[in-house]
N, CA, C and O atoms as CSV, one atom per row, in Angstrom:
chain,resi,resn,atom,element,x,y,z
A,1,MET,N,N,-118.704,-97.351,128.808
A,1,MET,CA,C,-118.325,-95.993,129.104
A,1,MET,C,C,-117.014,-95.652,128.406
A,1,MET,O,O,-116.127,-96.487,128.229
A,2,ALA,N,N,-116.944,-94.423,128.032
A,2,ALA,CA,C,-115.753,-93.986,127.324
A,2,ALA,C,C,-114.664,-93.645,128.325
A,2,ALA,O,O,-114.932,-93.122,129.407
A,3,ASP,N,N,-113.473,-93.940,127.959
A,3,ASP,CA,C,-112.315,-93.647,128.796
A,3,ASP,C,C,-112.000,-92.159,128.690
A,3,ASP,O,O,-112.092,-91.579,127.608
A,4,GLN,N,N,-111.628,-91.538,129.813
A,4,GLN,CA,C,-111.325,-90.113,129.835
A,4,GLN,C,C,-110.123,-89.774,128.962
A,4,GLN,O,O,-110.039,-88.665,128.435
A,5,ASN,N,N,-109.210,-90.694,128.804
A,5,ASN,CA,C,-107.985,-90.422,128.061
A,5,ASN,C,C,-108.124,-90.724,126.568
A,5,ASN,O,O,-107.228,-90.393,125.792
A,6,SER,N,N,-109.226,-91.343,126.156
A,6,SER,CA,C,-109.370,-91.675,124.740
A,6,SER,C,C,-109.686,-90.410,123.948
A,6,SER,O,O,-110.372,-89.519,124.448
A,7,PRO,N,N,-109.188,-90.330,122.717
A,7,PRO,CA,C,-109.458,-89.126,121.907
A,7,PRO,C,C,-110.940,-89.053,121.526
A,7,PRO,O,O,-111.598,-90.074,121.326
A,8,ALA,N,N,-111.442,-87.831,121.431
A,8,ALA,CA,C,-112.840,-87.603,121.052
A,8,ALA,C,C,-113.012,-87.950,119.584
A,8,ALA,O,O,-112.098,-87.747,118.786
A,9,PRO,N,N,-114.171,-88.471,119.226
A,9,PRO,CA,C,-114.377,-88.783,117.803
A,9,PRO,C,C,-114.328,-87.503,116.971
A,9,PRO,O,O,-114.804,-86.453,117.401
A,10,ALA,N,N,-113.753,-87.604,115.789
A,10,ALA,CA,C,-113.630,-86.427,114.909
A,10,ALA,C,C,-115.020,-86.001,114.446
A,10,ALA,O,O,-115.851,-86.825,114.065
A,11,ALA,N,N,-115.243,-84.708,114.488
A,11,ALA,CA,C,-116.535,-84.172,114.060
A,11,ALA,C,C,-116.617,-84.224,112.532
A,11,ALA,O,O,-115.701,-83.806,111.825
A,12,ARG,N,N,-117.717,-84.738,112.062
A,12,ARG,CA,C,-117.903,-84.791,110.619
A,12,ARG,C,C,-118.272,-83.402,110.114
A,12,ARG,O,O,-118.994,-82.674,110.795
A,13,PRO,N,N,-117.794,-83.025,108.944
A,13,PRO,CA,C,-118.207,-81.714,108.414
A,13,PRO,C,C,-119.697,-81.735,108.089
A,13,PRO,O,O,-120.229,-82.721,107.578
A,14,ARG,N,N,-120.337,-80.648,108.390
A,14,ARG,CA,C,-121.765,-80.540,108.169
A,14,ARG,C,C,-122.044,-80.423,106.660
A,14,ARG,O,O,-121.319,-79.735,105.942
A,15,ALA,N,N,-123.075,-81.085,106.204
A,15,ALA,CA,C,-123.464,-81.004,104.788
A,15,ALA,C,C,-123.906,-79.577,104.469
A,15,ALA,O,O,-124.521,-78.907,105.298
A,16,LYS,N,N,-123.586,-79.125,103.263
A,16,LYS,CA,C,-123.838,-77.720,102.908
A,16,LYS,C,C,-125.309,-77.372,102.841
A,16,LYS,O,O,-125.680,-76.214,103.032
A,17,HIS,N,N,-126.157,-78.358,102.571
A,17,HIS,CA,C,-127.576,-78.051,102.442
A,17,HIS,C,C,-128.275,-77.964,103.798
A,17,HIS,O,O,-129.447,-77.592,103.863
A,18,LEU,N,N,-127.575,-78.299,104.875
A,18,LEU,CA,C,-128.174,-78.220,106.202
A,18,LEU,C,C,-127.850,-76.898,106.866
A,18,LEU,O,O,-126.809,-76.292,106.610
A,19,MET,N,N,-128.755,-76.463,107.719
A,19,MET,CA,C,-128.559,-75.203,108.425
A,19,MET,C,C,-127.607,-75.417,109.600
A,19,MET,O,O,-127.695,-76.425,110.300
A,20,ASP,N,N,-126.704,-74.474,109.811
A,20,ASP,CA,C,-125.814,-74.502,110.967
A,20,ASP,C,C,-126.232,-73.362,111.884
A,20,ASP,O,O,-125.985,-72.200,111.562
A,21,PRO,N,N,-126.862,-73.664,113.024
A,21,PRO,CA,C,-127.333,-72.589,113.893
A,21,PRO,C,C,-126.209,-71.698,114.413
A,21,PRO,O,O,-126.441,-70.530,114.725
A,22,ALA,N,N,-125.015,-72.228,114.509
A,22,ALA,CA,C,-123.907,-71.421,115.008
A,22,ALA,C,C,-123.399,-70.449,113.945
A,22,ALA,O,O,-122.831,-69.408,114.276
A,23,ASN,N,N,-123.598,-70.783,112.683
A,23,ASN,CA,C,-123.121,-69.938,111.582
A,23,ASN,C,C,-124.239,-69.725,110.567
A,23,ASN,O,O,-124.254,-70.389,109.531
A,24,PRO,N,N,-125.164,-68.828,110.834
A,24,PRO,CA,C,-126.245,-68.620,109.861
A,24,PRO,C,C,-125.697,-68.010,108.576
A,24,PRO,O,O,-124.715,-67.268,108.580
A,25,ARG,N,N,-126.360,-68.347,107.487
A,25,ARG,CA,C,-125.946,-67.797,106.199
A,25,ARG,C,C,-126.276,-66.308,106.154
A,25,ARG,O,O,-127.287,-65.876,106.708
A,26,PRO,N,N,-125.432,-65.530,105.499
A,26,PRO,CA,C,-125.754,-64.098,105.372
A,26,PRO,C,C,-126.966,-63.926,104.461
A,26,PRO,O,O,-127.140,-64.662,103.490
A,27,ARG,N,N,-127.787,-62.955,104.790
A,27,ARG,CA,C,-128.962,-62.686,103.964
A,27,ARG,C,C,-128.526,-62.044,102.657
A,27,ARG,O,O,-127.654,-61.176,102.621
A,28,LYS,N,N,-129.164,-62.503,101.586
A,28,LYS,CA,C,-128.871,-61.924,100.278
A,28,LYS,C,C,-129.594,-60.588,100.164
A,28,LYS,O,O,-130.684,-60.406,100.707
A,29,GLN,N,N,-128.976,-59.672,99.459
A,29,GLN,CA,C,-129.606,-58.384,99.217
A,29,GLN,C,C,-130.790,-58.582,98.293
A,29,GLN,O,O,-130.765,-59.457,97.427
A,30,ASP,N,N,-131.819,-57.781,98.469
A,30,ASP,CA,C,-132.971,-57.852,97.580
A,30,ASP,C,C,-132.532,-57.492,96.165
A,30,ASP,O,O,-131.793,-56.527,95.977
A,31,PRO,N,N,-132.979,-58.257,95.167
A,31,PRO,CA,C,-132.555,-57.967,93.804
A,31,PRO,C,C,-133.115,-56.643,93.280
A,31,PRO,O,O,-132.518,-56.019,92.404
A,32,MET,N,N,-134.258,-56.217,93.815
A,32,MET,CA,C,-134.851,-54.965,93.360
A,32,MET,C,C,-135.253,-54.132,94.574
A,32,MET,O,O,-135.772,-54.650,95.563
A,33,SER,N,N,-135.003,-52.849,94.472
A,33,SER,CA,C,-135.420,-51.958,95.546
A,33,SER,C,C,-136.897,-51.600,95.348
A,33,SER,O,O,-137.495,-51.900,94.314
A,34,LEU,N,N,-137.455,-50.962,96.351
A,34,LEU,CA,C,-138.858,-50.575,96.277
A,34,LEU,C,C,-139.104,-49.609,95.120
A,34,LEU,O,O,-140.120,-49.712,94.432
A,35,SER,N,N,-138.191,-48.683,94.906
A,35,SER,CA,C,-138.391,-47.714,93.818
A,35,SER,C,C,-138.330,-48.404,92.450
A,35,SER,O,O,-139.044,-48.005,91.530
A,36,GLN,N,N,-137.496,-49.421,92.308
A,36,GLN,CA,C,-137.451,-50.149,91.035
A,36,GLN,C,C,-138.752,-50.902,90.791
A,36,GLN,O,O,-139.254,-50.930,89.667
A,37,VAL,N,N,-139.295,-51.506,91.830
A,37,VAL,CA,C,-140.564,-52.220,91.691
A,37,VAL,C,C,-141.675,-51.240,91.329
A,37,VAL,O,O,-142.519,-51.537,90.484
A,38,GLN,N,N,-141.674,-50.076,91.970
A,38,GLN,CA,C,-142.680,-49.060,91.661
A,38,GLN,C,C,-142.579,-48.611,90.207
A,38,GLN,O,O,-143.599,-48.406,89.549
A,39,LYS,N,N,-141.357,-48.458,89.705
A,39,LYS,CA,C,-141.186,-48.062,88.308
A,39,LYS,C,C,-141.740,-49.130,87.367
A,39,LYS,O,O,-142.398,-48.808,86.377
A,40,TRP,N,N,-141.473,-50.398,87.676
A,40,TRP,CA,C,-141.969,-51.473,86.815
A,40,TRP,C,C,-143.487,-51.532,86.832
A,40,TRP,O,O,-144.115,-51.721,85.791
A,41,VAL,N,N,-144.074,-51.371,88.003
A,41,VAL,CA,C,-145.541,-51.419,88.090
A,41,VAL,C,C,-146.144,-50.237,87.340
A,41,VAL,O,O,-147.092,-50.405,86.574
A,42,LEU,N,N,-145.599,-49.047,87.557
A,42,LEU,CA,C,-146.128,-47.856,86.899
A,42,LEU,C,C,-145.967,-47.939,85.384
A,42,LEU,O,O,-146.896,-47.614,84.645
A,43,SER,N,N,-144.802,-48.368,84.918
A,43,SER,CA,C,-144.602,-48.435,83.467
A,43,SER,C,C,-145.485,-49.513,82.844
A,43,SER,O,O,-145.973,-49.339,81.727
A,44,SER,N,N,-145.695,-50.618,83.547
A,44,SER,CA,C,-146.586,-51.660,83.025
A,44,SER,C,C,-148.015,-51.158,82.923
A,44,SER,O,O,-148.692,-51.390,81.922
A,45,LEU,N,N,-148.469,-50.473,83.955
A,45,LEU,CA,C,-149.836,-49.947,83.929
A,45,LEU,C,C,-150.003,-48.882,82.849
A,45,LEU,O,O,-151.005,-48.873,82.134
A,46,ALA,N,N,-149.028,-47.988,82.730
A,46,ALA,CA,C,-149.118,-46.930,81.722
A,46,ALA,C,C,-149.132,-47.526,80.311
A,46,ALA,O,O,-149.966,-47.165,79.481
A,47,ALA,N,N,-148.204,-48.437,80.057
A,47,ALA,CA,C,-148.131,-49.039,78.716
A,47,ALA,C,C,-149.390,-49.844,78.409
A,47,ALA,O,O,-149.914,-49.773,77.298
A,48,ALA,N,N,-149.875,-50.607,79.380
A,48,ALA,CA,C,-151.077,-51.422,79.135
A,48,ALA,C,C,-152.293,-50.543,78.876
A,48,ALA,O,O,-153.105,-50.848,78.003
A,49,THR,N,N,-152.422,-49.458,79.626
A,49,THR,CA,C,-153.568,-48.559,79.442
A,49,THR,C,C,-153.532,-47.901,78.067
A,49,THR,O,O,-154.545,-47.847,77.369
A,50,ILE,N,N,-152.363,-47.405,77.684
A,50,ILE,CA,C,-152.248,-46.724,76.387
A,50,ILE,C,C,-152.419,-47.728,75.244
A,50,ILE,O,O,-153.023,-47.403,74.222
A,51,LEU,N,N,-151.893,-48.943,75.410
A,51,LEU,CA,C,-152.049,-49.951,74.358
A,51,LEU,C,C,-153.494,-50.417,74.230
A,51,LEU,O,O,-153.928,-50.795,73.142
A,52,HIS,N,N,-154.248,-50.393,75.336
A,52,HIS,CA,C,-155.678,-50.701,75.232
A,52,HIS,C,C,-156.393,-49.655,74.380
A,52,HIS,O,O,-157.270,-49.984,73.581
A,53,MET,N,N,-156.014,-48.411,74.559
A,53,MET,CA,C,-156.614,-47.353,73.737
A,53,MET,C,C,-156.248,-47.551,72.271
A,53,MET,O,O,-157.083,-47.376,71.383
A,54,SER,N,N,-154.992,-47.917,72.026
A,54,SER,CA,C,-154.559,-48.170,70.660
A,54,SER,C,C,-155.340,-49.341,70.054
A,54,SER,O,O,-155.745,-49.288,68.893
A,55,GLY,N,N,-155.548,-50.390,70.840
A,55,GLY,CA,C,-156.336,-51.530,70.371
A,55,GLY,C,C,-157.781,-51.150,70.097
A,55,GLY,O,O,-158.389,-51.653,69.152
A,56,GLY,N,N,-158.332,-50.263,70.916
A,56,GLY,CA,C,-159.692,-49.783,70.680
A,56,GLY,C,C,-159.802,-49.011,69.375
A,56,GLY,O,O,-160.800,-49.121,68.663
A,57,LEU,N,N,-158.778,-48.233,69.065
A,57,LEU,CA,C,-158.779,-47.510,67.790
A,57,LEU,C,C,-158.694,-48.475,66.613
A,57,LEU,O,O,-159.307,-48.241,65.572
A,58,VAL,N,N,-157.935,-49.557,66.775
A,58,VAL,CA,C,-157.866,-50.573,65.715
A,58,VAL,C,C,-159.234,-51.217,65.526
A,58,VAL,O,O,-159.677,-51.412,64.395
A,59,LEU,N,N,-159.901,-51.545,66.622
A,59,LEU,CA,C,-161.249,-52.122,66.510
A,59,LEU,C,C,-162.223,-51.151,65.846
A,59,LEU,O,O,-163.058,-51.554,65.037
A,60,ALA,N,N,-162.108,-49.876,66.193
A,60,ALA,CA,C,-162.982,-48.877,65.570
A,60,ALA,C,C,-162.725,-48.806,64.068
A,60,ALA,O,O,-163.662,-48.655,63.283
A,61,ALA,N,N,-161.469,-48.912,63.670
A,61,ALA,CA,C,-161.148,-48.886,62.242
A,61,ALA,C,C,-161.683,-50.131,61.532
A,61,ALA,O,O,-162.107,-50.061,60.379
A,62,MET,N,N,-161.659,-51.258,62.223
A,62,MET,CA,C,-162.157,-52.498,61.609
A,62,MET,C,C,-163.663,-52.445,61.366
A,62,MET,O,O,-164.148,-52.972,60.365
A,63,PHE,N,N,-164.391,-51.821,62.260
A,63,PHE,CA,C,-165.848,-51.820,62.156
A,63,PHE,C,C,-166.404,-50.551,61.523
A,63,PHE,O,O,-167.621,-50.388,61.430
A,64,LEU,N,N,-165.537,-49.663,61.093
A,64,LEU,CA,C,-165.986,-48.459,60.392
A,64,LEU,C,C,-166.480,-48.862,59.000
A,64,LEU,O,O,-165.987,-49.820,58.404
A,65,ASP,N,N,-167.452,-48.120,58.500
A,65,ASP,CA,C,-168.022,-48.413,57.190
A,65,ASP,C,C,-166.927,-48.453,56.125
A,65,ASP,O,O,-166.019,-47.622,56.115
A,66,GLU,N,N,-167.032,-49.439,55.229
A,66,GLU,CA,C,-165.997,-49.620,54.209
A,66,GLU,C,C,-165.887,-48.433,53.258
A,66,GLU,O,O,-164.848,-48.255,52.622
A,67,SER,N,N,-166.921,-47.630,53.150
A,67,SER,CA,C,-166.856,-46.461,52.267
A,67,SER,C,C,-166.020,-45.341,52.890
A,67,SER,O,O,-165.611,-44.417,52.187
A,68,ARG,N,N,-165.763,-45.411,54.181
A,68,ARG,CA,C,-164.971,-44.377,54.878
A,68,ARG,C,C,-163.517,-44.808,54.995
A,68,ARG,O,O,-163.011,-45.012,56.099
A,69,MET,N,N,-162.848,-44.946,53.864
A,69,MET,CA,C,-161.447,-45.372,53.850
A,69,MET,C,C,-160.553,-44.360,54.543
A,69,MET,O,O,-159.581,-44.737,55.197
A,70,ASP,N,N,-160.873,-43.067,54.406
A,70,ASP,CA,C,-160.064,-42.038,55.063
A,70,ASP,C,C,-160.136,-42.164,56.584
A,70,ASP,O,O,-159.135,-41.972,57.276
A,71,GLY,N,N,-161.310,-42.484,57.095
A,71,GLY,CA,C,-161.473,-42.656,58.535
A,71,GLY,C,C,-160.728,-43.879,59.052
A,71,GLY,O,O,-160.127,-43.848,60.126
A,72,ARG,N,N,-160.776,-44.953,58.277
A,72,ARG,CA,C,-160.066,-46.176,58.670
A,72,ARG,C,C,-158.566,-45.930,58.748
A,72,ARG,O,O,-157.914,-46.303,59.724
A,73,ILE,N,N,-158.029,-45.301,57.714
A,73,ILE,CA,C,-156.594,-45.029,57.684
A,73,ILE,C,C,-156.215,-44.076,58.811
A,73,ILE,O,O,-155.191,-44.264,59.467
A,74,GLY,N,N,-157.030,-43.063,59.035
A,74,GLY,CA,C,-156.754,-42.109,60.113
A,74,GLY,C,C,-156.740,-42.772,61.479
A,74,GLY,O,O,-155.861,-42.492,62.295
A,75,LEU,N,N,-157.705,-43.648,61.739
A,75,LEU,CA,C,-157.739,-44.344,63.026
A,75,LEU,C,C,-156.528,-45.255,63.204
A,75,LEU,O,O,-155.994,-45.368,64.307
A,76,LEU,N,N,-156.099,-45.896,62.138
A,76,LEU,CA,C,-154.926,-46.766,62.240
A,76,LEU,C,C,-153.644,-45.967,62.457
A,76,LEU,O,O,-152.751,-46.411,63.179
A,77,VAL,N,N,-153.551,-44.806,61.846
A,77,VAL,CA,C,-152.387,-43.937,62.075
A,77,VAL,C,C,-152.365,-43.472,63.528
A,77,VAL,O,O,-151.313,-43.472,64.168
A,78,ILE,N,N,-153.517,-43.080,64.042
A,78,ILE,CA,C,-153.598,-42.645,65.439
A,78,ILE,C,C,-153.280,-43.812,66.378
A,78,ILE,O,O,-152.647,-43.613,67.415
A,79,ALA,N,N,-153.713,-45.020,66.025
A,79,ALA,CA,C,-153.394,-46.201,66.839
A,79,ALA,C,C,-151.888,-46.424,66.877
A,79,ALA,O,O,-151.338,-46.758,67.926
A,80,GLY,N,N,-151.219,-46.242,65.748
A,80,GLY,CA,C,-149.759,-46.377,65.710
A,80,GLY,C,C,-149.068,-45.324,66.548
A,80,GLY,O,O,-148.082,-45.607,67.228
A,81,ILE,N,N,-149.589,-44.102,66.496
A,81,ILE,CA,C,-149.006,-43.022,67.304
A,81,ILE,C,C,-149.164,-43.330,68.791
A,81,ILE,O,O,-148.231,-43.134,69.570
A,82,PHE,N,N,-150.334,-43.808,69.183
A,82,PHE,CA,C,-150.535,-44.159,70.594
A,82,PHE,C,C,-149.658,-45.344,71.006
A,82,PHE,O,O,-149.194,-45.392,72.145
A,83,GLY,N,N,-149.424,-46.288,70.114
A,83,GLY,CA,C,-148.516,-47.386,70.430
A,83,GLY,C,C,-147.104,-46.897,70.699
A,83,GLY,O,O,-146.444,-47.357,71.630
A,84,VAL,N,N,-146.648,-45.967,69.884
A,84,VAL,CA,C,-145.313,-45.383,70.086
A,84,VAL,C,C,-145.291,-44.591,71.397
A,84,VAL,O,O,-144.298,-44.631,72.124
A,85,ILE,N,N,-146.362,-43.883,71.700
A,85,ILE,CA,C,-146.440,-43.137,72.962
A,85,ILE,C,C,-146.366,-44.090,74.151
A,85,ILE,O,O,-145.768,-43.753,75.173
A,86,ALA,N,N,-146.967,-45.276,74.033
A,86,ALA,CA,C,-146.911,-46.257,75.127
A,86,ALA,C,C,-145.465,-46.680,75.390
A,86,ALA,O,O,-145.048,-46.774,76.544
A,87,VAL,N,N,-144.707,-46.932,74.336
A,87,VAL,CA,C,-143.301,-47.312,74.508
A,87,VAL,C,C,-142.512,-46.145,75.075
A,87,VAL,O,O,-141.674,-46.334,75.957
A,88,LEU,N,N,-142.769,-44.943,74.582
A,88,LEU,CA,C,-142.080,-43.762,75.103
A,88,LEU,C,C,-142.370,-43.552,76.590
A,88,LEU,O,O,-141.465,-43.220,77.356
A,89,ALA,N,N,-143.611,-43.741,76.997
A,89,ALA,CA,C,-143.973,-43.554,78.404
A,89,ALA,C,C,-143.244,-44.556,79.290
A,89,ALA,O,O,-142.723,-44.195,80.345
A,90,ALA,N,N,-143.208,-45.803,78.866
A,90,ALA,CA,C,-142.530,-46.825,79.664
A,90,ALA,C,C,-141.036,-46.525,79.776
A,90,ALA,O,O,-140.452,-46.676,80.850
A,91,ARG,N,N,-140.420,-46.106,78.684
A,91,ARG,CA,C,-138.986,-45.798,78.729
A,91,ARG,C,C,-138.715,-44.544,79.535
A,91,ARG,O,O,-137.688,-44.458,80.208
A,92,ALA,N,N,-139.612,-43.569,79.483
A,92,ALA,CA,C,-139.424,-42.339,80.253
A,92,ALA,C,C,-139.537,-42.614,81.755
A,92,ALA,O,O,-138.803,-42.023,82.548
A,93,ILE,N,N,-140.439,-43.496,82.145
A,93,ILE,CA,C,-140.593,-43.835,83.561
A,93,ILE,C,C,-139.316,-44.485,84.081
A,93,ILE,O,O,-138.916,-44.242,85.219
A,94,HIS,N,N,-138.675,-45.311,83.255
A,94,HIS,CA,C,-137.428,-45.967,83.665
A,94,HIS,C,C,-136.207,-45.080,83.427
A,94,HIS,O,O,-135.078,-45.499,83.683
A,95,GLN,N,N,-136.424,-43.876,82.944
A,95,GLN,CA,C,-135.365,-42.905,82.683
A,95,GLN,C,C,-134.315,-43.476,81.734
A,95,GLN,O,O,-133.113,-43.378,81.980
A,96,ARG,N,N,-134.788,-44.062,80.665
A,96,ARG,CA,C,-133.929,-44.622,79.628
A,96,ARG,C,C,-133.957,-43.698,78.407
A,96,ARG,O,O,-134.792,-42.798,78.309
A,97,LEU,N,N,-133.037,-43.937,77.491
A,97,LEU,CA,C,-132.988,-43.182,76.253
A,97,LEU,C,C,-134.287,-43.393,75.475
A,97,LEU,O,O,-134.729,-44.527,75.289
A,98,LEU,N,N,-134.896,-42.294,75.023
A,98,LEU,CA,C,-136.202,-42.393,74.374
A,98,LEU,C,C,-136.099,-42.835,72.913
A,98,LEU,O,O,-136.920,-43.626,72.449
A,99,LEU,N,N,-135.115,-42.339,72.199
A,99,LEU,CA,C,-134.965,-42.709,70.787
A,99,LEU,C,C,-134.198,-44.026,70.703
A,99,LEU,O,O,-132.982,-44.071,70.887
A,100,THR,N,N,-134.931,-45.079,70.423
A,100,THR,CA,C,-134.369,-46.419,70.432
A,100,THR,C,C,-135.138,-47.287,69.435
A,100,THR,O,O,-136.267,-46.955,69.073
A,101,PRO,N,N,-134.554,-48.372,68.995
A,101,PRO,CA,C,-135.289,-49.272,68.090
A,101,PRO,C,C,-136.549,-49.869,68.719
A,101,PRO,O,O,-137.409,-50.374,67.999
A,102,TRP,N,N,-136.675,-49.822,70.051
A,102,TRP,CA,C,-137.875,-50.331,70.713
A,102,TRP,C,C,-139.114,-49.545,70.292
A,102,TRP,O,O,-140.231,-50.040,70.447
A,103,LEU,N,N,-138.946,-48.347,69.770
A,103,LEU,CA,C,-140.095,-47.558,69.331
A,103,LEU,C,C,-140.833,-48.253,68.180
A,103,LEU,O,O,-142.033,-48.052,67.998
A,104,LEU,N,N,-140.121,-49.060,67.418
A,104,LEU,CA,C,-140.778,-49.795,66.330
A,104,LEU,C,C,-141.812,-50.772,66.874
A,104,LEU,O,O,-142.779,-51.103,66.188
A,105,LEU,N,N,-141.611,-51.228,68.097
A,105,LEU,CA,C,-142.587,-52.118,68.720
A,105,LEU,C,C,-143.926,-51.407,68.918
A,105,LEU,O,O,-144.976,-52.049,68.926
A,106,GLY,N,N,-143.890,-50.097,69.076
A,106,GLY,CA,C,-145.109,-49.324,69.254
A,106,GLY,C,C,-145.989,-49.279,68.013
A,106,GLY,O,O,-147.189,-49.022,68.110
A,107,THR,N,N,-145.404,-49.526,66.861
A,107,THR,CA,C,-146.206,-49.524,65.629
A,107,THR,C,C,-146.934,-50.848,65.416
A,107,THR,O,O,-147.735,-50.972,64.491
A,108,LEU,N,N,-146.666,-51.819,66.251
A,108,LEU,CA,C,-147.267,-53.143,66.088
A,108,LEU,C,C,-148.799,-53.128,66.105
A,108,LEU,O,O,-149.403,-53.802,65.271
A,109,PRO,N,N,-149.462,-52.390,67.016
A,109,PRO,CA,C,-150.933,-52.381,66.952
A,109,PRO,C,C,-151.464,-51.861,65.617
A,109,PRO,O,O,-152.448,-52.384,65.094
A,110,ALA,N,N,-150.823,-50.844,65.071
A,110,ALA,CA,C,-151.283,-50.300,63.789
A,110,ALA,C,C,-151.041,-51.299,62.661
A,110,ALA,O,O,-151.883,-51.439,61.773
A,111,LEU,N,N,-149.911,-51.993,62.682
A,111,LEU,CA,C,-149.626,-52.971,61.631
A,111,LEU,C,C,-150.595,-54.149,61.698
A,111,LEU,O,O,-151.054,-54.637,60.665
A,112,VAL,N,N,-150.903,-54.600,62.899
A,112,VAL,CA,C,-151.902,-55.664,63.049
A,112,VAL,C,C,-153.258,-55.153,62.580
A,112,VAL,O,O,-154.018,-55.886,61.948
A,113,GLY,N,N,-153.560,-53.898,62.890
A,113,GLY,CA,C,-154.817,-53.301,62.451
A,113,GLY,C,C,-154.921,-53.198,60.942
A,113,GLY,O,O,-155.990,-53.423,60.374
A,114,VAL,N,N,-153.824,-52.861,60.291
A,114,VAL,CA,C,-153.825,-52.791,58.825
A,114,VAL,C,C,-154.120,-54.171,58.247
A,114,VAL,O,O,-154.908,-54.304,57.311
A,115,TYR,N,N,-153.485,-55.189,58.808
A,115,TYR,CA,C,-153.733,-56.554,58.328
A,115,TYR,C,C,-155.194,-56.953,58.546
A,115,TYR,O,O,-155.849,-57.459,57.634
A,116,LEU,N,N,-155.697,-56.722,59.756
A,116,LEU,CA,C,-157.067,-57.141,60.058
A,116,LEU,C,C,-158.115,-56.329,59.308
A,116,LEU,O,O,-159.190,-56.839,58.993
A,117,THR,N,N,-157.809,-55.082,59.024
A,117,THR,CA,C,-158.796,-54.206,58.392
A,117,THR,C,C,-158.841,-54.414,56.880
A,117,THR,O,O,-159.921,-54.421,56.290
A,118,PHE,N,N,-157.686,-54.584,56.251
A,118,PHE,CA,C,-157.641,-54.577,54.793
A,118,PHE,C,C,-157.402,-55.953,54.176
A,118,PHE,O,O,-157.833,-56.189,53.047
A,119,TRP,N,N,-156.730,-56.872,54.875
A,119,TRP,CA,C,-156.370,-58.131,54.239
A,119,TRP,C,C,-157.005,-59.356,54.901
A,119,TRP,O,O,-156.665,-60.486,54.550
A,120,ARG,N,N,-157.876,-59.160,55.805
A,120,ARG,CA,C,-158.498,-60.286,56.480
A,120,ARG,C,C,-159.667,-60.787,55.704
A,120,ARG,O,O,-160.322,-61.742,56.121
């Protein structure tokens, strides 16, 4: 039995990785609000939908008759325009500056289409 007059053993400091029920950790704020998540989902869906249309135009240009060079070029130009529109839509949803070097990324479907249509 312990003597009443003996000093109590010193409490060891609790390890940081263990939970202390007397002192719960403060909850961290959510990194994204609901409106930010909605913007990301909407811009992703809009860009993906428009880029699918651009990809469809590239496929149409690839399978168009080789004698219709004007049609092939026209479809690829329209595919590039839709690619740029996809980037513009995503940036507009996030309320960012529209004129940016990211617009060059929108021409990528048309450039891939030119390669696949003429040099493949």
